[in-house]
Backbone bond lengths (Angstrom), bond angles and torsions (degrees), N, CA, C in turn:
res aa  C-N    CA-C-N  psi(-1)  N-CA   C-N-CA  omega(-1)  CA-C   N-CA-C  phi
1 X - - - 1.450 - - 1.522 109.20 -
2 X 1.300 115.76 73.88 1.455 121.16 -174.42 1.529 111.56 -103.76
3 X 1.325 116.40 145.37 1.455 120.84 175.45 1.534 108.09 -74.56
4 X 1.343 115.76 133.17 1.457 119.74 -171.95 1.517 114.38 -122.20
5 X 1.353 119.96 -22.33 1.449 121.20 -176.12 1.519 109.31 -159.41
6 X 1.339 118.15 168.20 1.463 119.98 -178.93 1.520 111.90 -56.27
7 X 1.313 115.46 145.56 1.451 120.80 -177.76 1.521 111.45 -61.25
8 X 1.362 118.19 126.76 1.456 120.64 -177.89 1.526 112.11 -74.26
9 X 1.341 115.35 160.32 1.455 120.99 177.79 1.522 110.92 -76.51
10 X 1.340 117.55 -44.17 1.463 121.65 179.40 1.518 109.97 -152.07
11 X 1.315 115.68 157.68 1.461 122.26 -179.50 1.526 108.69 -134.17
12 X 1.315 116.55 133.33 1.463 122.40 173.50 1.524 107.79 -113.37
13 X 1.328 116.71 130.13 1.462 121.75 -179.94 1.523 109.00 -125.59
14 X 1.329 115.87 132.44 1.464 121.28 173.53 1.521 108.71 -116.28
15 X 1.330 116.78 126.16 1.461 122.75 -177.99 1.530 109.15 -117.97
16 X 1.340 118.31 123.38 1.464 120.84 -174.22 1.526 113.53 -80.47
17 X 1.325 115.71 152.46 1.461 121.30 173.35 1.524 109.40 -70.95
18 X 1.318 114.77 162.24 1.464 119.88 177.03 1.520 110.27 -139.66
19 X 1.313 115.89 154.33 1.458 122.09 169.53 1.526 107.76 -100.73
20 X 1.325 116.97 128.30 1.466 120.00 171.50 1.523 106.26 -99.89
21 X 1.329 115.71 116.50 1.463 120.55 -169.86 1.520 114.17 -97.75
22 X 1.331 117.94 2.53 1.451 118.14 174.32 1.510 114.30 138.79
23 X 1.336 114.96 156.84 1.460 122.60 176.02 1.523 110.34 -92.84
24 X 1.333 115.13 160.85 1.460 121.13 179.84 1.526 112.85 -105.37
25 X 1.322 117.34 -25.93 1.470 120.65 -179.00 1.525 108.30 -156.86
26 X 1.316 116.32 103.16 1.464 120.38 -178.05 1.526 110.71 -72.70
27 X 1.331 117.31 -23.45 1.467 121.36 176.30 1.532 108.81 -87.85
28 X 1.324 117.09 -160.02 1.464 120.25 179.67 1.524 110.03 -140.19
29 X 1.323 115.48 46.62 1.458 120.24 -176.51 1.520 113.01 -68.90
30 X 1.337 117.98 -22.39 1.463 121.30 -178.53 1.520 112.33 -103.33
31 X 1.327 117.59 13.65 1.456 120.53 -179.31 1.516 113.39 86.77
32 X 1.324 116.21 -6.61 1.456 121.80 174.30 1.528 107.55 -132.33
33 X 1.324 115.45 153.96 1.457 119.48 -174.77 1.523 111.06 -123.57
34 X 1.316 114.80 148.09 1.460 125.14 178.04 1.521 111.31 76.61
35 X 1.318 120.83 -90.01 1.450 120.12 -168.72 1.519 108.46 64.38
36 X 1.299 119.23 141.09 1.455 119.15 -176.58 1.502 112.59 -157.40
37 X 1.334 114.89 168.45 1.449 122.00 176.56 1.520 108.91 -126.45
38 X 1.318 116.56 151.05 1.452 118.92 179.70 1.510 112.25 -168.30
39 X 1.311 115.04 169.77 1.459 122.40 -176.16 1.524 109.92 -131.93
40 X 1.321 116.32 131.61 1.456 122.10 171.80 1.525 108.26 -77.79
41 X 1.341 117.59 137.05 1.466 119.71 -177.25 1.521 111.23 -124.67
42 X 1.325 115.06 150.86 1.450 122.68 176.29 1.521 109.82 -93.17
43 X 1.326 115.77 158.16 1.458 120.02 173.59 1.512 114.49 100.49
44 X 1.313 117.59 -20.65 1.468 122.76 175.89 1.522 107.62 -129.54
45 X 1.320 117.03 124.99 1.456 119.36 -177.45 1.517 110.51 -157.27
46 X 1.319 114.41 163.37 1.460 122.51 170.12 1.519 107.47 -103.97
47 X 1.323 115.87 132.18 1.475 120.64 -179.17 1.524 108.50 -132.73
48 X 1.325 115.56 122.75 1.460 120.43 -178.91 1.523 110.64 -126.82
49 X 1.320 115.61 157.88 1.456 122.74 173.22 1.527 107.68 -121.50
50 X 1.311 117.02 131.61 1.469 122.20 -178.69 1.517 110.23 -121.40
51 X 1.328 116.41 139.55 1.461 122.52 178.83 1.521 109.37 -139.43
52 X 1.299 116.88 154.36 1.454 121.50 173.41 1.530 109.63 -63.74
53 X 1.327 116.33 145.80 1.464 121.37 179.71 1.522 108.60 -152.92
54 X 1.314 115.55 167.43 1.467 119.41 178.57 1.516 112.03 -76.33
55 X 1.338 116.95 -22.20 1.463 121.29 176.59 1.521 108.85 -150.80
56 X 1.318 116.39 163.22 1.458 120.64 -178.55 1.520 111.05 -72.14
57 X 1.335 115.92 138.71 1.457 120.80 174.81 1.518 108.76 -156.08
58 X 1.334 115.87 160.05 1.460 121.32 179.90 1.515 109.26 -145.68
59 X 1.325 116.41 147.59 1.455 120.52 -179.92 1.524 110.49 -61.12
60 X 1.327 115.29 142.74 1.464 123.14 179.74 1.530 112.35 60.04
61 X 1.319 116.67 24.12 1.462 118.97 178.22 1.502 113.78 82.11
62 X 1.305 117.86 -56.94 1.462 126.94 176.83 1.532 113.88 29.93
63 X 1.316 116.97 77.18 1.469 120.21 -177.21 1.523 113.78 -58.88
64 X 1.330 117.48 -30.32 1.466 119.76 -179.90 1.521 110.79 -63.73
65 X 1.330 117.21 -40.56 1.459 120.50 178.93 1.521 110.28 -66.86
66 X 1.324 116.86 -39.82 1.465 119.73 178.21 1.529 111.00 -61.72
67 X 1.335 116.90 -37.64 1.477 119.83 176.87 1.529 110.28 -65.69
68 X 1.329 117.19 -41.01 1.462 120.32 177.36 1.521 111.07 -60.19
69 X 1.321 115.98 -42.78 1.465 120.09 179.91 1.526 111.23 -64.83
70 X 1.315 117.40 -39.79 1.460 120.48 178.82 1.524 111.04 -64.06
71 X 1.334 116.43 -41.68 1.472 120.14 178.78 1.524 110.21 -63.15
72 X 1.320 116.85 -46.22 1.464 120.68 -179.67 1.520 111.39 -64.31
73 X 1.318 116.38 -40.86 1.464 120.81 179.27 1.523 110.88 -59.04
74 X 1.336 115.04 -40.14 1.466 120.25 -178.29 1.534 111.49 -76.55
75 X 1.321 116.87 -50.28 1.461 119.83 -173.54 1.524 113.29 -74.14
76 X 1.318 117.15 -27.87 1.458 119.88 177.45 1.523 112.04 -92.06
77 X 1.341 115.38 0.18 1.475 122.35 177.57 1.531 111.43 54.54
78 X 1.324 115.21 50.98 1.455 120.24 -178.10 1.519 113.01 -81.41
79 X 1.317 115.98 -23.19 1.456 119.75 -175.07 1.519 110.27 95.83
80 X 1.293 117.44 138.62 1.455 121.61 -173.83 1.524 112.79 -71.08
81 X 1.323 117.92 -15.86 1.462 120.03 -179.54 1.526 112.80 -92.26
82 X 1.328 116.97 7.75 1.463 120.78 -179.81 1.536 107.84 -112.86
83 X 1.326 115.48 87.31 1.448 121.25 -175.17 1.521 113.16 -88.65
84 X 1.348 114.21 170.58 1.462 121.97 179.59 1.524 108.32 -137.38
85 X 1.304 116.11 136.58 1.455 122.61 173.50 1.522 108.03 -103.13
86 X 1.350 117.10 124.71 1.457 122.64 179.32 1.530 109.24 -111.84
87 X 1.317 115.58 124.79 1.464 121.80 173.62 1.521 107.68 -110.41
88 X 1.332 117.37 120.89 1.461 121.39 179.48 1.525 108.74 -89.80
89 X 1.313 116.54 113.71 1.458 120.95 -178.88 1.518 111.76 -85.92
90 X 1.307 117.35 -34.53 1.469 122.09 170.96 1.517 107.53 -161.62
91 X 1.335 116.76 161.35 1.463 119.30 -177.59 1.521 110.81 -147.70
92 X 1.308 115.47 150.76 1.460 122.79 174.92 1.530 108.27 -68.23
93 X 1.326 118.87 137.48 1.474 119.98 176.66 1.529 111.08 -56.22
94 X 1.320 116.18 138.66 1.464 121.16 -176.17 1.526 112.13 -86.05
95 X 1.326 115.37 147.25 1.460 124.28 171.07 1.531 113.31 60.63
96 X 1.340 116.40 34.99 1.460 119.44 176.78 1.526 111.51 -122.82
97 X 1.345 117.30 8.86 1.457 120.39 174.88 1.508 115.88 95.16
98 X 1.335 118.05 16.35 1.460 120.78 -176.28 1.521 113.39 -110.56
99 X 1.330 117.89 6.79 1.459 121.08 175.07 1.505 115.04 81.11
100 X 1.340 118.23 28.66 1.467 121.57 -174.68 1.522 112.64 -58.75
101 X 1.329 117.78 -44.23 1.460 120.97 -176.19 1.512 113.19 -62.96
102 X 1.323 116.35 -46.42 1.464 120.37 -179.96 1.522 110.88 -66.20
103 X 1.327 117.60 -41.74 1.461 119.62 -177.99 1.528 111.73 -67.98
104 X 1.327 117.59 -36.69 1.463 119.09 176.22 1.522 110.00 -66.08
105 X 1.330 116.98 -43.55 1.458 120.15 179.83 1.526 111.16 -61.26
106 X 1.327 117.20 -44.68 1.458 120.38 -179.59 1.525 111.60 -68.01
107 X 1.337 116.86 -37.04 1.463 119.61 177.94 1.520 110.68 -63.19
108 X 1.330 116.57 -46.44 1.467 120.33 179.50 1.523 109.97 -65.16
109 X 1.335 116.84 -44.85 1.461 120.21 -179.85 1.521 112.41 -61.33
110 X 1.326 116.85 -43.99 1.461 120.76 179.47 1.532 110.77 -64.67
111 X 1.336 115.76 -41.65 1.468 119.19 -179.77 1.524 111.32 -62.76
112 X 1.324 116.93 -44.29 1.464 120.55 179.62 1.525 110.29 -64.64
113 X 1.327 116.88 -43.16 1.468 119.60 179.39 1.526 111.27 -60.40
114 X 1.321 117.38 -41.64 1.458 120.06 179.49 1.535 111.28 -68.91
115 X 1.340 116.32 -39.80 1.465 119.15 179.70 1.526 111.87 -59.47
116 X 1.344 115.97 -37.17 1.464 120.00 -176.67 1.526 112.24 -104.42
117 X 1.345 115.92 16.51 1.468 121.32 172.69 1.529 112.87 58.37
118 X 1.326 116.42 43.80 1.456 121.01 179.68 1.521 109.87 -104.02
119 X 1.308 115.75 134.57 1.461 122.25 -179.32 1.524 108.34 -89.60
120 X 1.329 116.54 91.97 1.467 121.60 -177.92 1.520 110.09 -127.44
121 X 1.316 116.62 144.51 1.464 121.49 178.24 1.523 110.26 -91.54
122 X 1.326 115.46 166.16 1.463 120.08 176.51 1.529 110.62 -60.79
123 X 1.322 117.26 -38.84 1.470 120.20 179.35 1.522 111.47 -65.49
124 X 1.344 117.12 -40.07 1.464 120.00 177.52 1.523 111.09 -63.59
125 X 1.329 116.29 -43.39 1.456 119.94 179.04 1.521 110.87 -64.02
126 X 1.322 117.15 -41.44 1.465 120.52 178.84 1.522 111.06 -60.58
127 X 1.331 116.66 -43.04 1.467 120.07 179.13 1.524 111.28 -64.27
128 X 1.333 116.87 -41.53 1.465 120.64 178.63 1.525 111.79 -61.02
129 X 1.332 115.96 -36.08 1.460 121.31 -174.35 1.521 112.72 -100.92
130 X 1.333 116.91 12.54 1.462 122.99 175.26 1.523 112.44 59.43
131 X 1.318 116.28 42.44 1.456 121.87 174.23 1.525 108.62 -110.27
132 X 1.323 116.35 156.87 1.456 120.52 176.89 1.511 114.65 78.47
133 X 1.325 117.43 26.77 1.469 118.75 178.83 1.520 111.54 -67.73
134 X 1.335 117.16 -36.45 1.464 120.29 -178.95 1.523 113.01 -107.25
135 X 1.311 117.03 -27.64 1.461 119.52 -173.64 1.526 111.26 -139.02
136 X 1.327 115.00 140.47 1.452 120.66 175.37 1.521 112.82 -100.62
137 X 1.340 117.24 4.84 1.459 120.14 -174.61 1.524 111.89 -64.61
138 X 1.330 117.63 -43.86 1.462 120.33 -179.91 1.513 112.39 -63.92
139 X 1.336 116.59 -39.10 1.465 119.91 178.49 1.528 110.04 -67.57
140 X 1.329 116.61 -41.93 1.460 120.23 176.78 1.518 112.69 -63.62
141 X 1.329 116.65 -36.77 1.463 120.66 178.04 1.519 110.30 -62.97
142 X 1.333 116.79 -42.82 1.461 120.39 179.10 1.527 110.85 -68.73
143 X 1.310 116.61 -36.89 1.459 121.98 -173.51 1.522 112.99 -77.73
144 X 1.357 116.95 -40.81 1.466 118.17 -171.97 1.518 115.20 -144.26
145 X 1.327 119.85 -15.16 1.451 121.08 179.62 1.515 112.57 71.63
146 X 1.338 115.92 -172.69 1.452 121.67 179.53 1.514 113.13 87.52
147 X 1.339 115.22 -168.53 1.465 122.35 175.78 1.524 107.29 -93.27
148 X 1.315 117.14 128.14 1.457 122.31 -166.74 1.524 112.91 -125.56
149 X 1.318 114.77 146.88 1.468 122.36 170.02 1.522 107.34 -126.20
150 X 1.322 117.55 128.75 1.466 118.43 175.21 1.515 110.35 -108.11
151 X 1.334 114.86 153.69 1.456 121.41 -172.79 1.507 115.12 -88.13
152 X 1.321 118.02 11.92 1.459 120.69 177.76 1.518 112.62 82.25
153 X 1.300 115.31 167.92 1.457 121.33 179.52 1.524 109.57 -93.57
154 X 1.326 116.00 139.71 1.466 121.17 179.57 1.520 109.19 -69.31
155 X 1.314 116.67 134.61 1.455 121.01 179.63 1.520 110.55 -68.94
156 X 1.327 117.08 -34.19 1.460 120.50 178.29 1.521 108.89 -150.72
157 X 1.337 115.41 157.64 1.455 120.67 172.94 1.505 116.05 89.23
158 X 1.344 117.81 -4.66 1.454 119.47 179.63 1.516 109.86 -154.00
159 X 1.319 116.33 139.22 1.453 120.76 177.58 1.525 111.26 -109.66
160 X 1.347 116.98 8.54 1.453 120.81 -177.75 1.513 112.14 -74.49
161 X 1.347 116.12 164.69 1.453 120.52 178.30 1.524 108.97 -73.44
162 X 1.328 118.39 155.59 1.461 120.99 179.85 1.534 111.09 -56.89
163 X 1.318 117.98 130.42 1.471 120.35 -177.01 1.522 112.16 -77.18
164 X 1.328 115.72 147.14 1.461 120.34 172.22 1.527 107.60 -78.68
165 X 1.332 116.04 121.24 1.465 120.37 -176.94 1.521 112.39 -105.76
166 X 1.325 116.88 -12.85 1.460 120.46 175.17 1.520 108.90 -150.73
167 X 1.340 115.02 136.57 1.463 120.82 175.68 1.518 107.47 -138.86
168 X 1.346 116.70 119.50 1.452 121.77 179.15 1.524 109.87 -121.44
169 X 1.310 114.84 152.55 1.464 120.95 175.44 1.526 109.22 -73.64
170 X 1.328 116.02 133.02 1.462 120.91 175.09 1.529 107.66 -85.67
171 X 1.337 118.42 128.69 1.468 120.71 -174.76 1.526 112.66 -53.71
172 X 1.332 115.46 132.67 1.460 120.07 -173.97 1.521 113.18 -66.12
173 X 1.336 117.88 -24.28 1.453 120.13 -178.22 1.536 112.64 -83.36
174 X 1.319 117.74 -19.77 1.455 120.40 179.78 1.525 110.56 -73.01
175 X 1.314 115.90 156.42 1.452 121.36 177.78 1.534 110.25 -133.00
176 X 1.322 114.23 159.40 1.461 121.68 175.77 1.526 107.49 -122.39
177 X 1.310 116.11 126.49 1.455 121.89 176.79 1.519 107.06 -100.82
178 X 1.315 116.77 120.29 1.454 121.77 -178.31 1.527 110.18 -92.52
179 X 1.317 115.19 141.76 1.465 121.83 178.80 1.523 107.83 -119.55
180 X 1.325 116.71 112.87 1.460 122.18 -177.48 1.531 110.55 -103.71
181 X 1.311 116.53 142.79 1.463 122.51 167.52 1.519 106.67 -115.11
182 X 1.326 116.46 99.73 1.459 120.91 -174.29 1.527 113.46 -73.64
183 X 1.333 116.76 -1.71 1.464 119.81 178.86 1.520 112.44 -97.02
184 X 1.331 117.59 -0.10 1.470 119.79 -172.31 1.523 110.85 -136.28
185 X 1.339 114.72 161.75 1.457 122.79 172.06 1.519 108.73 -131.80
186 X 1.340 115.45 154.57 1.451 120.28 175.36 1.512 111.31 -82.08
187 X 1.319 116.69 167.07 1.459 120.81 177.51 1.519 110.15 -63.40
188 X 1.326 115.86 143.23 1.456 120.41 178.67 1.518 109.64 -157.84
189 X 1.335 115.64 165.83 1.457 120.18 177.99 1.516 112.41 63.22
190 X 1.318 115.21 -136.10 1.456 121.28 -178.61 1.519 112.98 -63.01
191 X 1.336 117.05 -34.65 1.462 120.16 178.49 1.524 111.09 -64.06
192 X 1.310 116.23 -38.77 1.457 120.24 178.30 1.524 110.98 -64.72
193 X 1.336 116.91 -45.86 1.463 120.52 178.97 1.524 110.83 -61.37
194 X 1.333 116.22 -41.80 1.457 120.34 178.35 1.510 112.44 -64.49
195 X 1.342 116.44 -35.94 1.457 120.32 179.86 1.524 111.37 -65.11
196 X 1.327 117.36 -41.03 1.462 119.98 177.98 1.529 110.72 -62.00
197 X 1.317 116.38 -38.69 1.468 120.39 179.12 1.519 111.79 -67.52
198 X 1.330 117.04 -28.78 1.463 121.30 -175.87 1.522 113.25 -88.69
199 X 1.313 118.11 -5.90 1.457 120.42 -177.93 1.527 111.71 -67.01
200 X 1.327 117.57 146.43 1.466 119.40 173.55 1.519 110.78 -70.46
201 X 1.322 116.63 167.97 1.458 121.68 178.22 1.526 110.21 -60.83
202 X 1.326 116.10 137.49 1.463 121.30 178.84 1.520 107.50 -96.75
203 X 1.329 118.93 112.00 1.467 120.82 -174.51 1.519 112.73 -60.46
204 X 1.325 116.48 142.38 1.458 121.21 -179.71 1.526 111.10 -61.20
205 X 1.330 116.94 -35.39 1.465 120.13 179.64 1.524 111.09 -65.69
206 X 1.317 116.79 -32.16 1.460 119.91 179.00 1.525 110.35 -70.98
207 X 1.323 116.54 -38.73 1.454 119.98 175.84 1.526 110.88 -63.23
208 X 1.333 116.49 -42.08 1.468 120.21 178.04 1.525 110.17 -61.10
209 X 1.324 116.83 -38.52 1.460 121.47 177.87 1.532 110.74 -60.86
210 X 1.326 116.54 -44.99 1.460 119.95 -177.92 1.529 111.73 -69.49
211 X 1.324 116.57 -38.96 1.471 119.48 178.02 1.525 110.93 -62.51
212 X 1.330 117.04 -43.24 1.475 120.02 176.22 1.522 110.48 -63.32
213 X 1.325 115.66 -40.42 1.457 120.80 -179.15 1.528 111.48 -58.62
214 X 1.328 116.03 -42.88 1.458 120.22 -179.40 1.523 111.10 -74.58
215 X 1.337 117.09 -49.78 1.464 120.92 -174.01 1.522 112.74 -69.61
216 X 1.333 117.24 -41.12 1.459 120.44 -171.21 1.525 114.22 -102.50
217 X 1.338 117.18 -9.05 1.465 118.52 178.65 1.536 112.82 -124.89
218 X 1.322 116.73 -57.62 1.471 118.67 -173.98 1.528 112.20 -65.24
219 X 1.332 117.33 -50.12 1.465 119.78 -176.12 1.532 112.70 -66.50
220 X 1.343 119.92 -45.82 1.468 118.56 175.95 1.528 112.35 -61.45
221 X 1.340 117.00 -37.55 1.461 119.72 179.60 1.526 110.90 -65.54
222 X 1.325 116.48 -38.91 1.462 119.88 177.98 1.528 110.70 -67.39
223 X 1.319 116.52 -42.89 1.468 121.29 -178.98 1.528 110.91 -61.63
224 X 1.322 117.43 -33.43 1.470 121.48 -178.58 1.526 112.54 -99.97
225 X 1.348 116.20 7.16 1.477 122.19 178.22 1.520 112.48 57.61
226 X 1.336 116.11 39.23 1.467 121.87 175.56 1.518 107.82 -94.93
227 X 1.322 116.94 93.66 1.463 120.00 -171.66 1.517 112.38 -70.20
228 X 1.315 118.56 -32.17 1.463 119.79 179.90 1.527 110.49 -65.03
229 X 1.342 117.09 -44.97 1.457 120.28 179.55 1.524 110.97 -69.16
230 X 1.340 116.68 -40.17 1.459 119.71 179.07 1.524 110.40 -64.89
231 X 1.319 116.95 -47.98 1.456 120.37 -179.45 1.519 112.63 -61.03
232 X 1.331 116.89 -40.09 1.461 120.43 179.15 1.525 111.28 -64.43
233 X 1.339 116.65 -39.50 1.466 120.52 179.14 1.524 111.13 -66.04
234 X 1.339 116.97 -43.46 1.469 120.37 179.37 1.517 110.34 -65.33
235 X 1.328 117.86 -41.84 1.463 121.16 179.36 1.521 110.76 -62.42
236 X 1.315 117.36 -43.12 1.470 120.33 179.92 1.528 111.00 -64.55
237 X 1.333 116.74 -43.88 1.462 119.68 177.73 1.524 110.65 -60.54
238 X 1.315 116.36 -42.35 1.462 120.98 179.04 1.524 111.72 -62.26
239 X 1.293 116.98 -38.46 1.466 120.32 178.93 1.524 111.26 -64.87
240 X 1.328 115.68 -44.39 1.464 120.06 -178.93 1.525 111.15 -65.66
241 X 1.331 116.82 -51.32 1.460 119.22 -176.10 1.522 110.71 -73.45
242 X 1.334 117.50 -33.30 1.465 120.55 177.50 1.513 112.22 -64.27
243 X 1.326 117.35 -40.42 1.458 120.26 178.64 1.528 111.06 -67.95
244 X 1.333 116.86 -32.52 1.468 119.49 177.36 1.525 110.75 -67.61
245 X 1.326 116.99 -37.60 1.463 121.24 -179.02 1.529 112.98 -85.71
246 X 1.323 116.99 -5.47 1.466 120.90 -176.16 1.528 114.17 -54.59
247 X 1.354 119.80 -39.81 1.470 118.93 -178.29 1.525 114.09 -61.72
248 X 1.336 118.22 -24.92 1.465 119.84 -176.74 1.523 113.10 -106.45
249 X 1.348 117.23 -11.31 1.465 117.99 178.90 1.525 112.79 -118.81
250 X 1.338 116.60 3.21 1.459 120.03 172.83 1.508 115.94 91.28
251 X 1.321 118.06 8.88 1.452 121.35 -179.74 1.510 110.14 152.23
252 X 1.331 116.19 179.83 1.469 119.43 178.38 1.516 110.83 -56.74
253 X 1.327 116.48 -36.99 1.461 122.38 174.82 1.521 108.46 -120.82
254 X 1.322 116.14 147.25 1.461 120.69 -173.43 1.519 113.04 -67.76
255 X 1.321 118.01 -33.25 1.461 122.52 -177.73 1.527 110.66 -107.64
256 X 1.327 118.82 121.56 1.474 120.50 175.32 1.525 112.31 -58.67
257 X 1.342 117.52 -33.84 1.467 120.25 179.04 1.525 110.72 -66.28
258 X 1.328 116.23 -45.70 1.468 119.97 178.04 1.524 110.06 -64.67
259 X 1.332 117.21 -39.73 1.464 121.05 178.59 1.528 110.84 -58.49
260 X 1.339 116.29 -44.30 1.462 120.12 179.35 1.520 110.97 -64.09
261 X 1.323 116.96 -40.56 1.462 121.02 179.54 1.531 111.14 -65.57
262 X 1.338 117.14 -42.33 1.461 119.86 -179.71 1.525 110.95 -64.87
263 X 1.323 117.50 -38.89 1.467 120.99 175.61 1.522 110.47 -62.13
264 X 1.312 115.74 -40.23 1.472 121.63 178.89 1.526 110.38 -63.70
265 X 1.336 118.10 -45.94 1.462 121.76 178.71 1.529 110.90 -62.95
266 X 1.334 116.81 -44.20 1.468 120.14 179.79 1.521 110.51 -61.33
267 X 1.335 116.76 -37.77 1.456 121.04 178.77 1.517 113.45 -67.28
268 X 1.317 117.00 -16.35 1.459 122.00 177.61 1.522 112.32 -104.49
269 X 1.324 114.99 21.06 1.455 120.17 169.80 1.506 117.04 89.45
270 X 1.335 118.59 10.76 1.463 119.51 177.43 1.528 109.26 -62.60
271 X 1.329 118.40 128.71 1.467 120.63 -175.71 1.522 114.86 -61.90
272 X 1.356 117.73 -36.11 1.461 119.59 -176.80 1.508 111.42 -146.09
273 X 1.347 116.35 141.83 1.464 120.92 177.81 1.523 109.01 -140.26
274 X 1.340 115.86 156.47 1.456 119.09 177.26 1.516 111.97 178.49
275 X 1.312 115.15 -174.20 1.462 123.47 179.24 1.517 109.30 -119.10
276 X 1.317 116.95 138.97 1.459 120.90 177.41 1.518 110.71 -87.63
277 X 1.326 115.46 124.33 1.462 121.62 176.99 1.526 110.48 52.45
278 X 1.353 117.83 -133.03 1.460 121.90 179.00 1.531 111.96 -82.37
279 X 1.330 116.96 3.37 1.444 118.95 -179.23 1.525 111.88 73.80
280 X 1.326 116.01 -163.69 1.468 126.10 4.56 1.523 114.89 -79.47
281 X 1.343 118.25 -0.61 1.463 120.24 -174.67 1.526 111.54 -64.44
282 X 1.321 115.28 129.46 1.453 121.59 174.95 1.518 110.38 -104.43
283 X 1.329 116.31 165.28 1.460 120.29 178.10 1.525 110.04 -137.84
284 X 1.326 114.08 151.39 1.469 122.44 179.10 1.519 106.81 -132.07
285 X 1.324 117.48 124.51 1.461 122.12 -178.54 1.523 108.52 -98.82
286 X 1.338 116.15 125.18 1.460 120.83 -179.35 1.522 110.21 -131.87
287 X 1.329 115.21 168.21 1.458 120.07 -167.49 1.522 115.25 -86.97
288 X 1.323 118.98 -13.67 1.458 118.58 -174.88 1.522 111.12 -160.04
289 X 1.328 115.01 164.53 1.462 121.32 174.87 1.528 110.86 -61.80
290 X 1.328 116.73 -42.29 1.463 120.14 -178.69 1.521 111.46 -62.07
291 X 1.330 116.45 -44.65 1.467 119.98 179.21 1.525 111.01 -65.06
292 X 1.326 116.88 -39.72 1.466 120.60 179.12 1.521 110.74 -62.98
293 X 1.336 117.26 -43.77 1.461 120.44 -179.16 1.527 111.52 -67.78
294 X 1.330 116.85 -36.37 1.466 120.32 176.54 1.523 110.63 -61.84
295 X 1.338 116.32 -47.40 1.468 119.80 179.66 1.523 111.77 -67.50
296 X 1.335 116.26 -35.64 1.460 120.07 177.65 1.529 110.73 -60.98
297 X 1.318 116.94 -48.73 1.462 120.22 179.70 1.524 111.34 -62.29
298 X 1.337 116.02 -41.17 1.465 119.53 179.56 1.523 111.52 -65.00
299 X 1.325 116.53 -39.84 1.465 120.53 179.86 1.524 111.02 -67.52
300 X 1.325 116.50 -41.12 1.471 119.46 178.82 1.520 110.70 -62.37
301 X 1.334 116.87 -36.98 1.464 120.23 176.99 1.528 111.01 -70.41
302 X 1.336 116.38 -39.88 1.460 121.30 -179.10 1.521 111.63 -63.17
303 X 1.342 116.70 -40.76 1.459 120.91 -176.82 1.534 111.92 -108.86
304 X 1.307 116.23 29.57 1.461 120.89 177.66 1.530 109.66 -59.58
305 X 1.312 116.07 130.40 1.458 120.14 -179.22 1.511 113.52 92.76
306 X 1.344 117.56 -11.06 1.467 120.76 176.23 1.527 107.79 -83.69
307 X 1.293 116.75 112.01 1.469 120.49 -174.74 1.519 112.89 -81.31
308 X 1.331 117.95 -10.38 1.466 120.38 -178.34 1.526 112.17 -89.31
309 X 1.336 116.80 -43.94 1.458 120.52 -177.03 1.524 111.15 -79.41
310 X 1.324 114.47 137.21 1.460 121.20 179.42 1.526 108.00 -144.24
311 X 1.326 116.50 147.40 1.464 121.50 -174.26 1.533 110.04 -128.75
312 X 1.326 115.84 148.91 1.464 120.85 177.42 1.521 108.93 -152.65
313 X 1.319 116.22 148.27 1.466 122.31 177.90 1.521 109.12 -105.15
314 X 1.320 116.62 135.39 1.461 120.18 176.54 1.525 109.85 -140.57
315 X 1.316 115.70 169.21 1.455 122.65 176.70 1.524 109.95 -105.57
316 X 1.326 115.44 158.96 1.451 118.87 167.30 1.521 108.48 -68.85
317 X 1.311 117.10 150.18 1.468 121.80 -178.25 1.518 108.57 -115.90
318 X 1.313 116.30 116.57 1.464 121.38 -177.23 1.520 113.03 -98.48
319 X 1.312 115.77 29.41 1.458 122.08 172.82 1.522 107.30 -144.33
320 X 1.299 115.46 159.14 1.455 119.53 -176.96 1.509 112.79 -89.07
321 X 1.330 115.19 -152.06 1.450 120.49 177.73 1.521 111.11 -68.88
322 X 1.324 115.08 161.50 1.460 120.22 -179.06 1.519 110.34 -123.65
323 X 1.322 114.78 146.58 1.463 121.64 -176.80 1.520 109.33 -130.46
324 X 1.323 115.47 129.08 1.454 120.98 174.63 1.525 107.85 -117.11
325 X 1.323 116.24 127.26 1.463 121.78 -177.00 1.518 109.63 -116.27
326 X 1.309 115.71 129.39 1.459 120.19 172.37 1.516 107.83 -106.68
327 X 1.319 114.77 111.97 1.453 119.79 -176.84 1.524 111.24 -72.92
328 X 1.305 115.40 158.11 1.469 120.62 -176.49 1.514 111.83 -61.17
329 X 1.345 118.47 -31.98 1.451 120.70 -177.42 1.523 112.59 -108.62
330 X 1.332 116.26 4.85 1.462 119.32 -177.39 1.526 110.51 -93.31
331 X 1.333 115.08 157.60 1.455 120.32 178.24 1.521 111.56 -98.33
332 X 1.323 117.20 -24.22 1.456 120.78 -175.16 1.509 110.53 -123.65
333 X 1.324 115.23 157.25 1.467 120.83 178.18 1.518 109.44 -75.78
334 X 1.321 115.64 147.51 1.466 121.07 175.82 1.513 108.90 -119.76
335 X 1.316 117.69 136.04 1.454 122.98 -179.99 1.524 108.07 -96.85
336 X 1.332 116.55 115.34 1.466 120.59 -178.93 1.518 112.66 -101.61
337 X 1.337 117.66 4.40 1.460 118.86 -176.29 1.529 109.82 -74.73
């Protein structure tokens, strides 16, 4: 954490949303636990502006951001008289499976590090702010984007965040159709921790099945842009892990409305469907913008008048978060991402 350049006047950080598409081993039979796959997406992001101030403050009060600032102030030894003002320009919806908490934490951490000229990585910031205990997908999304596989958290001997062991480019022509249930939220906080404790044993053979599915089917299909094979692999993984989590989330998918929509999309030939993290947000993987827009229009007509279900089309994002720094003596912003 070394000082590298004059202290900037302000920093803007944009952190992208991510889809978490499932774990590979809920137990720890291989000395590591969880492991996961996920995709960074465009169109939904958290964007904040940070400036030096005499004391910590955040737009709209936002107590969570103030807690993040206090932790960073203490752990980075900034001194209590060196405050930061955070203005939230937009944010990822919370508790819907898109990684809002991790992305906000990383955005704030990155902004503070840049303001005080500290050389810190996304993984270091995540560890400082207690993010990435189970999954490294959100940290990888902020750091580099793309389609990601993390190697799980070490059961003993390491306190670091799960490492990204594979990163592939998501084909630019493919699209992801998001399915939102605005009447529901996924498990989080204490409920999430309790749910993990209440899960049944995850058989070692099932974990081996998922690891083969990712290594020998999903990743090669993505590398060769075979959407049918990739979508089938993701759908199968979602079915296996969704059924395992069903006792604590109420079914294969957390929202019955999203479940019905995903079944409807699959019945119309969508190559891959699933739920991100604890949901309720669902996703549909399709081969082109035209196909995504056709299905979007059809879905809006099918669920016309349903105020809970909402649909949106987005692209995969093959880059991570972005940082714009305005130096104290500069006239224009510089993008260092």
